MIZA-570923 format. One record per residue: x, y, z of N, C-alpha, C in turn. Coordinates in Angstrom, 3 decimals. Atoms other than C-alpha are relative to their C-alpha. Layout:
<pts>
        n.X        n.Y        n.Z       ca.X       ca.Y       ca.Z        c.X        c.Y        c.Z
          X          Y          Z          X          Y          Z          X          Y          Z
...
</pts>
This chain:
<pts>
        n.X        n.Y        n.Z       ca.X       ca.Y       ca.Z        c.X        c.Y        c.Z
     -0.449     -1.277     -0.527    -19.193     -2.354    -28.899     -0.309      0.108      1.488
      0.369     -0.039     -1.414    -21.040     -2.703    -25.583      0.960     -0.822      0.846
     -0.936      0.854     -0.736    -18.704     -5.508    -24.559      1.326      0.720      0.234
     -1.259     -0.742     -0.132    -15.669     -3.318    -25.189     -0.135      1.079      1.077
      0.212     -1.050     -0.999    -17.114     -0.478    -23.120     -0.063     -0.602      1.395
      0.084      0.659     -1.297    -17.968     -2.853    -20.275      1.366     -0.504      0.453
     -1.342      0.471     -0.317    -14.479     -4.333    -20.423      0.889      1.148      0.476
     -0.786     -1.175     -0.395    -12.882     -0.871    -20.218     -0.425      0.475      1.381
      0.507     -0.431     -1.305    -15.107      0.110    -17.277      0.447     -0.972      1.086
     -0.421      1.012     -0.978    -14.340     -3.159    -15.483      1.483      0.114      0.315
     -1.440     -0.119     -0.246    -10.594     -2.655    -15.930      0.307      1.217      0.858
     -0.195     -1.175     -0.853    -10.821      0.848    -14.419     -0.408     -0.291      1.435
      0.466      0.335     -1.342    -12.786     -0.490    -11.466      1.005     -0.904      0.695
     -0.960      0.924     -0.606    -10.344     -3.337    -10.852      1.323      0.676      0.306
     -1.237     -0.728     -0.258     -7.348     -1.028    -11.131     -0.151      0.879      1.219
      0.254     -0.842     -1.158     -8.876      1.336     -8.597     -0.079     -0.788      1.284
      0.132      0.822     -1.202     -9.480     -1.526     -6.172      1.334     -0.427      0.575
     -1.311      0.422     -0.504     -5.772     -2.236     -5.833      0.365      0.732      1.274
     -0.357     -0.774     -1.176     -5.455      0.527     -3.262     -0.767     -0.437      1.236
      0.791      0.421     -1.149     -8.119     -1.045     -1.028      0.386     -1.383      0.492
     -0.372      1.356     -0.384     -6.420     -4.430     -0.794      0.887     -0.047      1.237
     -0.868     -0.029     -1.169     -4.006     -3.372      1.944     -0.861      0.348      1.210
      0.798     -0.233     -1.195     -5.602     -3.628      5.383      0.865     -0.134      1.247
     -0.702      0.121     -1.278     -4.491     -3.280      8.987      0.114     -1.465      0.378
     -0.230      1.366     -0.434     -3.001     -6.456     10.375      0.755     -0.858     -0.994
     -0.768      0.766      0.988     -1.397     -7.641      7.129      1.478      0.055      0.365
     -1.438     -0.018     -0.257      2.263     -8.615      7.370      0.749      0.546     -1.216
     -0.814     -0.615      1.059      5.124     -7.274      5.246     -0.004     -0.823     -1.285
     -0.014      0.851      1.195      5.169    -10.256      2.890     -1.310      0.119     -0.773
      1.288     -0.161      0.671      1.454     -9.867      2.148     -0.051      1.336     -0.746
     -0.016     -1.321      0.637      1.905     -6.151      1.410      0.912     -0.012     -1.221
     -0.946      0.063      1.115      4.923     -6.832     -0.777     -0.566     -0.788     -1.179
      0.609      0.790      1.074      2.972     -9.442     -2.749     -1.007      0.828     -0.804
      0.991     -0.838      0.674      0.310     -6.831     -3.563      0.638      1.231     -0.626
     -0.534     -1.303      0.407      2.336     -3.617     -3.833      1.370     -0.069     -0.654
     -1.369      0.077      0.481      5.821     -4.831     -4.734      0.955      0.657      0.991
     -1.008     -0.623     -0.856      9.023     -3.386     -3.311     -0.309      1.482      0.196
      0.232     -1.436     -0.218      8.619      0.040     -1.683      1.101      0.836     -0.632
     -1.002     -0.919      0.539     10.401      3.063     -3.146      0.979      0.448      1.075
     -0.901     -0.300     -1.112     11.823      3.870      0.286     -0.555     -0.612      1.275
      0.361      0.547     -1.309     11.807      2.463      3.808      0.647      0.875      1.055
     -0.517     -0.811     -1.110     12.176      4.573      6.945     -0.306     -0.717      1.302
      0.199      0.563     -1.323     12.604      3.376     10.516     -0.085      1.121      1.020
      0.111     -1.006     -1.050     11.531      5.344     13.565     -0.524     -0.652      1.265
      0.557      0.473     -1.263     10.587      4.923     17.189     -1.393      0.582      0.172
      1.357     -0.457     -0.299      6.935      5.148     18.172      0.058      0.825      1.280
     -0.124     -0.907     -1.141      6.620      8.108     20.545     -0.765     -0.485      1.227
      0.758      0.454     -1.163      4.020      6.403     22.747      0.528     -1.314      0.565
     -0.530      1.299     -0.443      5.799      3.040     22.976      1.440     -0.116     -0.462
     -1.393     -0.094      0.451      9.546      3.580     22.804      0.663     -1.348     -0.250
     -0.640      1.297      0.187     10.351     -0.129     22.975     -0.379     -0.666     -1.328
      0.438      0.615      1.254      8.534     -0.864     19.700      0.462      0.839     -1.186
     -0.438     -0.681      1.223     10.048      0.004     16.350     -1.131      0.033     -1.014
      0.919     -0.106      1.130      7.936      1.238     13.509      0.820      0.129     -1.266
     -0.659     -0.097      1.295      8.849      0.988      9.868     -1.036      0.483     -1.001
      0.913     -0.563      0.999      7.252      3.050      7.084      0.512     -0.311     -1.395
     -0.300      0.266      1.402      7.208      1.888      3.488     -0.712      1.060     -0.820
      0.554     -1.067      0.824      6.671      4.637      0.935     -0.031     -0.430     -1.469
      0.192      0.304      1.416      5.300      4.125     -2.573     -0.343      1.297     -0.721
      0.257     -1.226      0.752      5.556      7.044     -4.986      0.488     -0.084     -1.434
     -0.602      0.141      1.324      7.215      5.714     -8.128     -0.990     -0.267     -1.110
      0.842      0.190      1.176      5.858      5.368    -11.620     -0.125     -1.470     -0.393
      0.051      1.415      0.356      6.364      1.587    -11.645     -1.212     -0.717      0.605
      1.179      0.605     -0.607      3.158      0.972     -9.658     -1.255      0.675     -0.541
      1.236     -0.597      0.518     -0.497      1.590    -10.602     -0.292      1.361      0.632
      0.302     -1.355     -0.447     -1.711      5.167    -10.273     -0.760      0.013      1.321
      0.804      0.035     -1.225     -4.197      4.219     -7.531      0.838     -0.269      1.246
     -0.837      0.356     -1.144     -1.333      3.023     -5.304      1.172      0.946      0.216
     -1.099     -0.948     -0.162      1.070      5.951     -5.741     -0.277      0.941      1.161
      0.105     -0.958     -1.099      1.733      8.457     -2.985     -0.679     -0.627      1.210
      0.563      0.740     -1.127      1.008      5.956     -0.242      1.130     -0.403      0.943
     -0.934      0.479     -1.016      2.806      5.170      3.001     -0.708     -1.034      0.847
      0.537      1.074     -0.826      2.260      1.997      4.964      0.923     -0.153      1.194
     -0.790      0.065     -1.227      3.430      1.930      8.578     -0.236     -1.351      0.671
      0.043      1.303     -0.668      4.252     -1.400     10.212      0.444      0.149      1.445
     -0.443      0.127     -1.377      4.551     -2.168     13.898     -0.026     -1.485      0.311
     -0.119      1.439     -0.245      5.787     -5.630     14.881     -0.419     -0.817     -1.220
      0.219      0.710      1.266      5.608     -6.736     11.214     -1.469     -0.031     -0.444
      1.393     -0.079      0.434      1.898     -5.811     10.885     -0.346      1.430     -0.389
      0.434     -1.327      0.414      0.245     -2.915      9.072     -0.766      0.643      1.151
      0.652     -0.765     -1.064     -0.717     -0.305     11.649     -0.776      1.171     -0.580
      0.616     -1.169      0.637     -1.498      2.750      9.470      0.223     -0.061     -1.505
     -0.125     -0.161      1.439     -2.087      3.446      5.784     -0.308      1.468     -0.289
      0.172     -1.415      0.336     -1.602      7.018      4.570     -0.003      0.150     -1.512
      0.080     -0.294      1.427     -2.674      8.167      1.111      0.112      1.515     -0.150
     -0.247     -1.432      0.154     -1.385     11.553     -0.036     -0.627      0.541     -1.257
</pts>
């Protein structure tokens, strides 16, 4: 019985850690390997550096783990710049 409880606790901990795997500096392919395809992608210009495009990937669907829902990842020059959790 103790083994089952420890296994359940470990699975909750590992599931919760999925949201911490995305870090600044990762490229789009690395993020996609962890998070999968985004639910939507938006492009915008960075107000402080008009020559650089930013792209925001939004994850909010039910096809991803609960810990990773309601998250936006902003890329600049193919690298993670910001991570927003709602």
